[in-house]
Structure formats: C-alpha cells, structure tokens
MIMAR-651827 format. One line per 8 residues: for each residue x negated, y negated, z of N, C-alpha, C. Coordinates in steps of 0.1 Angstrom, whole numbers. Layout:
# residues N
X Y Z X Y Z X Y Z | ...;
//
This chain:
# residues 411
-253 281 329 -260 275 341 -272 284 344 | -283 277 349 -295 285 352 -292 295 363 | -298 307 361 -297 317 371 -285 326 370 | -275 322 361 -263 330 359 -263 337 345 | -259 350 344 -257 356 331 -248 348 323 | -249 349 310 -241 341 300 -227 342 303 | -222 355 305 -208 357 307 -203 350 319 | -210 351 330 -206 344 343 -207 329 341;
-217 324 334 -218 310 332 -206 305 324 | -202 312 313 -190 308 305 -177 308 314 | -176 318 323 -164 319 331 -164 307 341 | -175 303 346 -176 292 356 -172 279 348 | -178 278 336 -175 266 328 -160 265 325 | -154 276 322 -140 277 319 -132 273 332 | -136 278 343 -129 275 356 -130 260 359 | -142 255 357 -144 240 359 -134 232 350;
-133 237 338 -124 230 328 -110 230 333 | -105 242 337 -91 243 342 -89 235 355 | -99 235 364 -97 228 376 -97 213 374 | -106 208 366 -106 194 363 -93 189 356 | -88 198 347 -75 195 340 -64 194 350 | -64 204 360 -54 204 370 -54 192 379 | -66 188 383 -67 176 391 -62 163 384 | -66 163 371 -61 151 363 -46 151 362;
-40 163 360 -26 165 358 -18 162 371 | -23 167 382 -16 165 395 -19 152 402 | -30 145 397 -34 131 401 -39 131 415 | -32 135 425 -37 135 439 -33 148 445 | -43 157 447 -39 171 450 -49 177 460 | -44 187 468 -52 195 477 -58 207 470 | -68 212 475 -75 224 469 -65 236 468 | -57 238 479 -48 249 478 -38 248 467;
-34 235 464 -25 233 453 -31 235 439 | -44 232 438 -52 235 426 -52 250 424 | -55 258 434 -56 272 433 -42 278 428 | -31 272 434 -18 277 430 -15 273 416 | -19 261 411 -16 256 398 -24 264 387 | -36 267 390 -45 274 380 -46 289 381 | -42 294 392 -44 309 394 -58 313 397 | -66 303 400 -80 306 403 -81 308 418;
-90 317 423 -91 320 437 -94 307 445 | -90 307 458 -92 295 466 -107 294 468 | -115 305 470 -129 304 472 -136 297 460 | -132 301 448 -138 295 436 -134 281 435 | -122 277 438 -118 263 437 -126 255 447 | -128 260 459 -136 253 469 -150 251 464 | -156 261 458 -170 260 453 -171 250 442 | -162 251 432 -164 243 420 -160 228 424;
-150 226 432 -147 212 435 -158 206 443 | -165 213 451 -176 208 458 -187 203 448 | -189 211 438 -199 206 427 -194 194 420 | -181 193 417 -175 182 410 -176 169 418 | -174 171 432 -175 159 440 -190 155 441 | -199 164 442 -213 161 443 -218 154 430 | -212 158 418 -216 153 405 -209 139 403 | -200 135 411 -194 122 409 -182 122 399;
-177 134 396 -166 135 387 -153 134 394 | -153 139 406 -141 140 415 -144 133 428 | -134 127 435 -136 122 448 -126 127 458 | -130 127 470 -121 131 481 -114 119 487 | -101 121 490 -93 110 495 -86 115 507 | -87 108 519 -80 112 531 -65 110 528 | -57 119 533 -42 118 532 -37 104 534 | -31 98 523 -26 85 525 -14 84 534;
-8 95 538 3 95 548 -2 100 561 | -7 91 570 -12 96 583 -1 103 591 | -6 112 599 4 120 607 5 134 602 | 2 137 589 1 150 584 -13 156 586 | -14 166 594 -27 171 597 -28 186 593 | -40 191 592 -42 205 589 -40 213 602 | -41 226 601 -39 234 613 -50 232 623 | -61 226 619 -72 223 629 -70 209 635;
-60 202 631 -58 189 637 -65 177 629 | -71 181 618 -78 170 610 -68 165 599 | -70 153 595 -62 147 583 -65 156 571 | -54 158 563 -56 165 551 -64 157 541 | -73 164 533 -81 158 523 -76 162 509 | -74 152 501 -70 154 487 -81 151 478 | -79 155 465 -89 153 455 -82 145 443 | -90 137 437 -85 130 424 -97 128 415;
-95 125 403 -105 121 393 -111 108 398 | -125 108 398 -131 96 402 -131 85 391 | -124 74 393 -122 65 382 -135 58 377 | -144 56 385 -156 48 381 -167 58 376 | -164 70 373 -174 79 368 -179 75 354 | -170 70 345 -173 67 332 -165 55 327 | -171 47 318 -164 36 311 -162 41 297 | -149 41 292 -146 47 279 -138 36 271;
-140 37 258 -132 28 249 -124 36 240 | -112 31 236 -104 37 226 -100 26 216 | -99 29 204 -96 19 193 -86 25 184 | -76 16 180 -66 19 170 -68 10 158 | -71 15 146 -73 7 135 -60 7 127 | -54 -4 125 -42 -6 117 -45 -14 104 | -35 -16 96 -38 -23 83 -42 -38 85 | -37 -44 97 -40 -58 98 -47 -61 112;
-51 -51 119 -57 -54 132 -64 -42 138 | -73 -45 147 -80 -35 155 -77 -37 169 | -72 -27 176 -69 -28 190 -78 -20 198 | -86 -26 207 -95 -19 215 -91 -19 230 | -91 -8 237 -88 -8 251 -100 -1 258 | -103 -6 270 -113 -1 279 -106 6 291 | -110 18 294 -104 25 305 -114 32 313 | -110 35 326 -119 43 334 -117 58 332;
-124 66 340 -123 81 337 -109 86 340 | -101 80 348 -87 84 350 -78 80 338 | -83 71 330 -74 67 318 -67 54 321 | -70 48 333 -64 35 336 -70 23 328 | -62 15 322 -67 4 314 -74 -6 322 | -85 -11 318 -93 -21 325 -92 -34 317 | -91 -33 304 -90 -45 295 -87 -41 281 | -80 -50 274 -78 -47 259 -80 -59 251;
-83 -57 239 -86 -68 230 -80 -65 216 | -74 -75 209 -69 -73 196 -76 -82 186 | -82 -76 176 -89 -84 166 -82 -83 153 | -78 -94 147 -70 -95 135 -79 -92 123 | -74 -84 113 -82 -81 101 -77 -90 89 | -86 -92 80 -83 -99 68 -73 -90 60 | -61 -96 56 -51 -88 49 -53 -89 34 | -65 -93 30 -68 -94 16 -72 -80 10;
-82 -79 2 -87 -67 -4 -91 -57 7 | -88 -44 4 -92 -33 14 -107 -33 15 | -112 -33 27 -127 -34 29 -134 -20 26 | -147 -21 25 -155 -8 25 -156 -3 40 | -159 10 41 -160 16 54 -170 9 63 | -182 6 57 -192 -1 65 -188 -14 71 | -180 -22 64 -175 -34 69 -165 -32 80 | -157 -21 79 -147 -18 89 -154 -14 102;
-164 -6 101 -172 -2 113 -178 -15 120 | -183 -24 112 -188 -36 117 -178 -44 125 | -166 -45 119 -155 -52 126 -151 -45 139 | -151 -32 139 -148 -24 151 -158 -27 162 | -171 -27 158 -182 -29 167 -181 -43 173 | -177 -53 165 -175 -67 170 -164 -67 180 | -153 -61 177 -141 -61 186 -144 -54 199 | -151 -43 198 -155 -36 210 -164 -44 219;
-174 -51 213 -183 -60 220 -175 -71 227 | -165 -77 221 -157 -87 227 -150 -82 239 | -144 -70 238 -137 -64 249 -146 -61 261 | -158 -55 258 -168 -53 268 -173 -65 275 | -175 -76 267 -180 -89 272 -170 -95 282 | -157 -92 280 -147 -97 290 -149 -91 303 | -155 -79 304 -157 -72 317 -172 -74 321 | -179 -82 314 -193 -84 317 -202 -72 314;
-197 -64 305 -204 -52 301 -209 -53 287 | -217 -43 282 -222 -42 269 -220 -28 263 | -224 -27 250 -223 -14 243 -230 -3 251 | -242 -6 257 -250 4 264 -242 9 277 | -232 3 281 -224 7 293 -214 17 289 | -211 19 276 -200 28 272 -205 43 273 | -196 51 279 -200 65 279 -194 73 267 | -184 68 261 -178 74 249 -168 64 243;
-165 66 230 -154 58 223 -147 68 214 | -133 66 215 -124 73 206 -118 64 196 | -117 68 183 -112 59 173 -101 67 165 | -90 60 163 -79 65 155 -76 56 143 | -73 62 132 -69 54 120 -60 62 111 | -52 56 102 -44 64 94 -52 71 83 | -46 82 78 -52 89 66 -54 103 69 | -61 110 60 -64 124 60 -78 126 66;
-78 131 79 -90 131 87 -93 145 92 | -105 150 90 -110 163 96 -116 159 109 | -109 160 120 -114 156 133 -127 163 138 | -128 176 136 -140 183 140 -153 178 133 | -152 175 120 -164 171 113 -165 155 112 | -154 148 115 -155 134 114 -154 128 100 | -150 137 90 -149 132 76 -135 127 74 | -134 115 68 -122 109 64 -120 112 48;
-111 120 45 -109 123 31 -103 111 23 | -93 105 30 -87 93 24 -81 85 36 | -82 72 35 -75 63 45 -72 50 38 | -60 45 41 -57 31 35 -65 20 41 | -73 24 52 -81 13 59 -94 9 52 | -99 18 42 -111 14 35 -110 20 21 | -118 16 12 -117 19 -2 -123 33 -6 | -133 37 1 -140 50 -3 -132 62 1;
-134 73 -5 -129 86 -1 -140 95 3 | -137 105 11 -146 115 16 -158 109 23 | -155 101 33 -165 93 40 -168 100 54 | -181 102 57 -185 107 70 -184 95 80 | -171 92 83 -169 80 91 -174 81 105 | -174 93 111 -179 94 125 -194 91 125 | -201 96 115 -215 93 115 -218 78 114 | -209 71 106 -211 57 105 -208 50 118;
-198 56 126 -195 50 139 -207 53 149 | -212 65 148 -224 69 157 -235 59 155 | -237 55 143 -248 45 140 -246 32 146 | -233 29 149 -230 15 155 -228 16 170 | -227 27 176 -225 28 190 -235 38 196 | -239 34 208 -250 42 215 -243 52 225 | -232 59 220 -225 69 229 -218 78 220 | -213 90 225 -205 99 217 -193 93 211;
-189 97 199 -178 91 192 -168 103 189 | -155 101 191 -145 110 187 -136 102 177 | -131 110 167 -123 104 156 -111 113 153 | -100 107 150 -88 115 147 -78 106 140 | -68 113 133 -57 106 128 -49 98 139 | -44 86 136 -38 78 146 -25 84 151 | -18 92 143 -5 98 147 -8 109 158 | -19 116 156 -23 126 166 -26 119 179;
-32 107 178 -35 100 191 -23 94 197 | -12 91 189 0 87 195 6 99 203 | 5 111 197 10 123 204 2 125 217 | -11 123 217 -20 125 228 -16 114 239 | -13 102 235 -9 92 244 4 95 251 | 14 101 243 26 106 249 24 117 259 | 14 126 256 11 137 264 5 132 278 | -4 122 277 -11 117 289 -2 107 297;
5 98 289 11 87 296 26 85 294 | 31 93 284 45 90 280 55 101 283 | 64 103 274 75 112 275 71 127 274 | 59 129 269 54 142 267 47 148 279 | 46 140 290 39 145 302 45 158 307 | 38 168 309 43 180 315 49 190 305 | 50 185 292 56 194 282 45 201 274 | 48 213 270 38 221 262 40 219 247;
53 217 243 56 216 229 65 204 226 | 61 195 217 70 184 213 64 178 200 | 72 171 193 68 164 181 68 149 183 | 59 141 177 59 127 177 59 122 163 | 69 114 159 70 108 146 68 93 147 | 59 88 138 56 74 139 59 68 125 | 65 56 125 67 48 113 61 34 115 | 51 30 108 46 17 108 43 13 93;
31 10 90 28 7 76 29 20 68 | 27 32 75 29 45 69 37 53 78 | 39 66 75 46 76 83 37 86 88 | 37 89 101 28 99 106 35 109 116 | 28 119 119 34 129 129 23 135 137 | 25 137 150 16 144 158 24 156 164 | 18 168 164 24 180 168 16 185 180 | 23 188 191 18 194 203 24 208 205;
15 218 204 19 232 205 11 238 216 | 18 244 226 12 250 238 2 241 244 | 5 228 245 -3 218 251 -15 213 243 | -16 217 231 -27 213 222 -23 206 210 | -30 196 205 -27 189 192 -30 199 181 | -20 201 172 -22 209 161 -26 201 149 | -37 205 142 -43 198 131 -43 205 118 | -42 219 118 -43 226 106 -58 230 103;
-60 238 93 -74 243 91 -83 232 84 | -77 223 77 -84 212 71 -82 198 78 | -75 198 89 -73 186 96 -62 178 91 | -54 183 82 -43 175 76 -30 183 77 | -28 190 88 -17 199 90 -4 192 95 | -4 180 97 8 173 102 11 160 94 | 9 161 81 11 149 73 26 148 68 | 34 145 78 49 144 76 52 133 65;
45 122 65 47 112 56 45 115 41 | 37 126 39 33 130 26 40 143 22 | 50 147 29 59 158 24 67 152 13 | 71 160 3 77 155 -9 92 156 -8 | 99 145 -11 114 145 -10 120 142 -23 | 112 139 -33 117 135 -46 107 139 -57 | 111 148 -66 102 152 -77 100 140 -86 | 87 137 -89 83 125 -98 89 112 -93;
90 111 -80 96 99 -73 87 87 -73 | 90 79 -63 82 66 -61 68 69 -58 | 59 60 -63 45 61 -61 41 58 -46 | 33 67 -41 29 66 -27 14 60 -27 | 10 54 -16 -3 48 -16 -14 59 -16 | -10 71 -13 -20 82 -13 -24 86 -28 | -16 81 -38 -18 84 -52 -9 94 -57 | -1 101 -49 9 110 -54 23 104 -55;
33 111 -59 46 106 -61 56 114 -53 | 67 107 -48 78 114 -42 76 116 -27 | 65 111 -21 63 113 -6 74 105 2 | 77 111 14 86 104 23 82 90 26 | 69 88 28 63 75 31 67 64 20 | 67 69 8 70 60 -4 84 54 -4 | 93 59 6 107 55 7 110 48 20 | 103 51 31 107 46 44 97 38 51;
85 37 47 74 29 54 76 14 51 | 69 6 58 70 -8 56 67 -12 42 | 56 -8 36 52 -12 23 63 -8 13 | 69 4 15 79 9 5 91 1 6 | 96 -3 18 108 -11 19 105 -25 13 | 93 -30 15 91 -44 10 88 -44 -5 | 84 -32 -10 82 -31 -25 96 -33 -32 | 106 -27 -26 119 -29 -32 125 -42 -29;
123 -47 -16 129 -59 -12 123 -71 -20 | 111 -70 -24 105 -81 -31 112 -84 -45 | 119 -73 -49 126 -74 -62 140 -79 -60 | 147 -72 -50 162 -76 -48 164 -88 -40 | 154 -92 -32 155 -104 -24 145 -115 -29 | 143 -115 -42 133 -125 -48 138 -139 -45 | 129 -147 -40 133 -160 -36 135 -162 -21 | 139 -151 -14 141 -151 0 128 -147 7;
120 -138 1 108 -133 7 96 -140 1 | 88 -146 9 76 -153 4 65 -143 3 | 59 -141 -9 49 -131 -11 37 -133 -2 | 34 -145 2 22 -147 10 25 -146 25 | 37 -144 29 41 -144 43 36 -131 49 | 33 -131 63 29 -119 69 39 -108 67 | 35 -95 67 44 -84 64 55 -83 74 | 52 -86 87 62 -86 97 73 -96 94;
70 -108 90 79 -118 87 88 -114 75 | 82 -107 65 89 -102 54 99 -92 58 | 95 -83 67 105 -73 71 117 -79 79 | 114 -89 86 125 -96 94 135 -101 84 | 130 -107 72 140 -112 62 148 -100 57 | 142 -89 54 149 -78 48 160 -73 58 | 156 -71 71 166 -66 80 176 -76 84 | 173 -89 83 182 -99 86 193 -100 74;
188 -98 62 197 -98 51 207 -87 51 | 202 -75 55 211 -63 56 221 -65 67 | 217 -71 78 226 -73 89 237 -84 86 | 234 -93 76 243 -103 72 252 -98 61 | 250 -86 56 259 -80 46 254 -80 32 | 241 -84 30 236 -84 16 236 -70 10 | 244 -67 0 245 -53 -5 232 -47 -9 | 224 -54 -16 211 -47 -21 202 -44 -9;
201 -53 1 193 -50 13 199 -38 20 | 212 -38 22 218 -27 28 215 -14 21 | 216 -14 8 213 -2 0 199 3 2 | 189 -6 3 175 -1 5 174 6 19 | 180 0 29 179 6 42 188 19 44 | 199 19 37 208 31 38 201 43 31 | 194 41 19 187 52 13 176 56 22 | 168 47 28 157 51 36 162 59 48;
174 55 54 180 62 65 183 77 61 | 189 78 49 193 92 45 181 100 43 | 171 95 37 159 103 34 151 106 47 | 151 97 56 144 99 68 151 110 76 | 165 109 77 173 119 84 171 133 78 | 171 134 65 169 147 58 156 153 61 | 145 144 61 132 149 64 130 154 78 | 137 147 87 137 151 101 144 164 103;
155 166 96 162 179 96 152 191 92 | 144 188 82 134 198 78 125 201 89 | 120 191 96 112 194 108 118 203 118 | 131 200 121 138 208 131 139 222 126 | 142 224 113 144 237 108 131 245 108 | 120 238 107 107 245 107 102 248 121 | 103 238 130 97 239 143 106 242 155 | 119 239 153 129 240 164 124 235 177;
120 222 177 114 216 189 125 213 200 | 121 212 212 130 208 223 131 192 223 | 120 186 218 120 171 219 113 165 207 | 119 155 201 112 147 191 111 133 196 | 99 127 196 97 113 201 94 104 189 | 102 94 188 99 83 178 90 73 185 | 78 71 180 69 63 187 63 52 178 | 61 40 184 55 29 176 63 16 178;
56 6 174 61 -8 175 74 -10 167 | 74 -3 155 85 -5 146 98 1 151 | 98 8 162 110 15 167 121 5 171 | 118 -8 171 129 -17 174 139 -18 163 | 136 -13 151 146 -13 140 154 0 141 | 167 -1 142 175 11 144 177 19 131 | 171 13 120 170 21 108 163 35 111 | 154 34 120 145 46 122 151 56 132;
161 52 140 166 61 150 181 59 152 | 188 51 144 202 48 146 211 60 143 | 224 58 145 234 69 144 234 75 130 | 232 67 120 232 72 106 221 82 104 | 209 79 109 198 89 108 201 101 116 | 206 100 128 210 112 136 221 120 129 | 230 114 123 241 121 116 235 129 105 | 226 123 97 219 131 86 210 142 92;
204 140 103 196 150 110 205 162 114 | 215 159 122 224 169 127 232 177 116 | 235 169 105 242 175 94 234 185 85 | 221 185 87 213 193 78 204 203 86 | 206 204 99 199 215 106 207 227 107 | 200 238 109 207 251 110 216 251 122 | 229 255 119 239 254 130 239 266 138 | 236 265 151 237 275 161 245 269 173;
249 278 182 256 274 194 247 270 205 | 238 260 202 229 254 211 228 239 209 | 224 232 220 223 218 219 211 214 209 | 214 204 200 203 200 191 191 195 198 | 180 193 192 168 188 199 171 174 204 | 165 171 216 166 157 221 157 148 213 | 162 136 211 155 126 204 153 114 213 | 140 110 215 138 98 224 129 88 216;
131 76 220 125 65 213 115 58 223 | 103 56 218 93 49 227 88 37 219 | 93 25 223 89 13 216 76 8 222 | 65 13 218 52 8 222 43 7 210 | 33 -2 211 25 -6 199 11 0 200 | 2 -7 192 -11 -2 191 -19 -1 204 | -16 -8 214 -23 -8 226 -22 6 233 | -11 12 232 -10 25 238 -16 36 229;
-15 34 216 -22 43 207 -37 43 210 | -42 31 213 -57 30 216 -60 37 229 | -50 37 238 -52 45 250 -52 60 247 | -45 64 237 -45 78 232 -59 81 227 | -65 72 219 -79 74 214 -89 75 226 | -87 67 236 -95 67 248 -93 81 255 | -81 86 256 -78 99 262 -86 110 254 | -87 109 241 -94 118 233 -109 118 237;
-114 106 239 -128 104 243 -131 110 257 | -121 107 266 -123 113 279 -123 128 279 | -114 134 270 -114 148 269 -127 154 265 | -133 147 255 -147 151 251 -157 149 262 | -156 139 269 -165 137 281 -164 148 291 | -151 152 293 -149 162 303 -156 175 299 | -155 179 286 -161 191 281 -176 190 283 | -182 178 280 -196 177 281 -200 177 296;
-192 171 304 -195 171 319 -195 185 324 | -187 194 318 -187 208 323 -200 215 318 | -208 209 310 -221 214 306 -232 206 313 | -229 202 325 -239 195 334 -243 181 330 | -234 174 322 -236 160 320 -234 152 333 | -243 144 336 -241 136 348 -235 123 345 | -225 118 352 -218 106 349 -226 94 351 | -224 84 343 -230 70 345 -220 62 352;
-221 61 365 -210 55 373 -207 41 368 | -194 38 367 -189 25 364 -190 16 376 | -196 4 375 -197 -5 387 -189 -17 384;
//
C-alpha cells in the first residue's frame, strides 16, 4: 500500500485476508467476534473492515433481531460479504457434459446451465474451450448478462493438472497432452481464470458448502467416469509439488493389471470406475447391454443384473468392492483422517459405500483402540462441483481484492 513500508503493507494485506475469510466463514458477524476469531486487535479489525465496506467487498447489516442494543442504546451492526460485489462462474467438465454455475461473491448460486457434449471421439482442447465458452454464454444470457460482466471463472476437469501454472499434463477430456489449458481459457474469457483437478474442487465444495465446513482435515473420494480424491490438510487443498499429489485413482493395486485410460496398468480406476465396470460387463452381459446406449443406461443394466442374482454381474461388482475397500484402507493407514467423504452423483450405488466395502476397509486398517474414521456419503452431482470451481475463482478474487482490486458491482 502507498505510504507504508513493505513489511507493514504485507502485514495489513495478511490481516485483510484473515478478516475477509472470517467474515465469510461466520456469515453474519460483529467486529468484536471477528477480533476474537482471528486474534487481530479490535482497533485493526475496525480500521480494515471500514476499508472493506468502503471498497464494496463487505456490507453492514443492522441486527436482524430488534431489541438487542449496544451499551449506547443503538442497534447492533453486523458485517457480511457483499453478494453483489462480483459475478463469478464455475464450470465442471465431465466426459459427457459441461455444467456451468453463476454465483455471487458470497457463493450463492444465481443460475446454472448444463450443456451436453458429443460422446463420440475425444475432442481437441481448443474445441472443448469453445464449447465451454458457449455454455457460459448461455448461462449468462439467462441472467441478461454477458462475458464482459464476469469478474472471474473457475474450471475443473479430470486429469493431471498443475493448478499454479494451468498446464494439463493429461486429461481424458481432450486428446492432447501437456496443454497450457488456462492460457487457452484466458483467450476465450475477458476475466481471470482458475483451473484445477475436479476432485480438488469437490473437496473445496465440501469445505465451503458441505460436510467439510469448519473442518481443517478431511478426505474426499469421488467415483464417476474415473476415480479422484481431494485432500484438505490444515484447511488447505493439498496438491503436491507437481500438482498430482492426490491421484488416488492411479495408485497401483495389481502388477501388470488391467489397462487404465491414463496408459498405465493396474490402477485402481481400471477396476472400479464406470468405464472399467462396463468394459467387463460388455463381455459377460453381451446381448443385454446395447453398445450405443448412454453410459448411465448401461450401468443400470449391470447393477440391475447383479441385484437379480446374475453370477457374472455380481462377480464384477464384488471384485470392485474388494479392491475399493482395500485401497481405502491404504488411505486410512497413510493419513489417519477423522472423516472420509464419498462425493458425487454415482454415490447412489451402494457398491461404492456399502457394508462390503466398509468391511474390507475396517479389516485392513491398523488396529488400535480408537474409533475408525467416519465415512459420510454426499450424493450430489456436477452442479455442486461447479460451485466448488466458483469457490476457487472467488478465492482468487479475494486475494486480488486484497491488493486493491475494486469490485465491479453486480446489478
């Protein structure tokens, strides 16, 4: 900040960051509670929150419960994040669709749109960016807005992604490898772009909106077309030094095993993901599964056959359950988490969290005289993952706002 030594400026920016985060976390809070929550002096909280209100990032709200007054007889004034400070987009790219959600600066959803993708040949990265831009334009148009009104966009997709650089080493969503995908997105949007692995954004969604709220450490495991994991340690997403530190689906469970779509063999994903299950089902249920049918319809046939007692279908799912439970036990033995969240639309299938999986999990973890980790299931789909992408974009905006970025108020 002008007029302040660098060290003092850095301290004030850090205090602004902590205060904004506290206001977001507490949702509606008084200055005295912010000071207590952050450990920052009351005088500093008063000074910084005055700046945040003047800049349009935070707004004052008169106590919604009339009758509670301050010692001077005035109604108590609370603070909250100003929702109309920014308009933000979040997008989740899946194998067959793009889900775009538009949110305000508080993270509340304003509108969402789902654009179906061609399930034919895997597209090039440029074509995928074009489809994302089209889907975002449709979502914005529903609110009477345009690309120029966006303050930021966050994008999540499966694959090996270096979030800080925006390079996608590999993704099943497009054919090329080692693509500077964020730069391609920047060329399509007139606002800052954030990019990350979709499982990390599922963890961020849980941290902001789901079972992870208020927790500093937890794991999120996702199973859809692939297998993913998000790790939250001390309140932060863990990515590793190369951005691929949480690739649970590509841990090896079988030497020289089944071929994985990443090009290697024996990955967990090659046994328990949608495409892995259908690869086997297409052989043992030949005649029942139509090759041209949507993937979801094919999965329903497989699970229906197993439920009706078809031995081969049951064998496919039983092996997947055993392998998934064993892999989860390895996670527990490494991280010893208090909570594991199974997240994603596919959680409606008890293959992924049923008693057989839990038995394999509990039977293979280190035995101590303590309660095993809690396992919770969150059956939500791409829409909430897109909100996780939007939360990532909001987080980036918050950091930039602390460096004197003025908000473009949403109207």
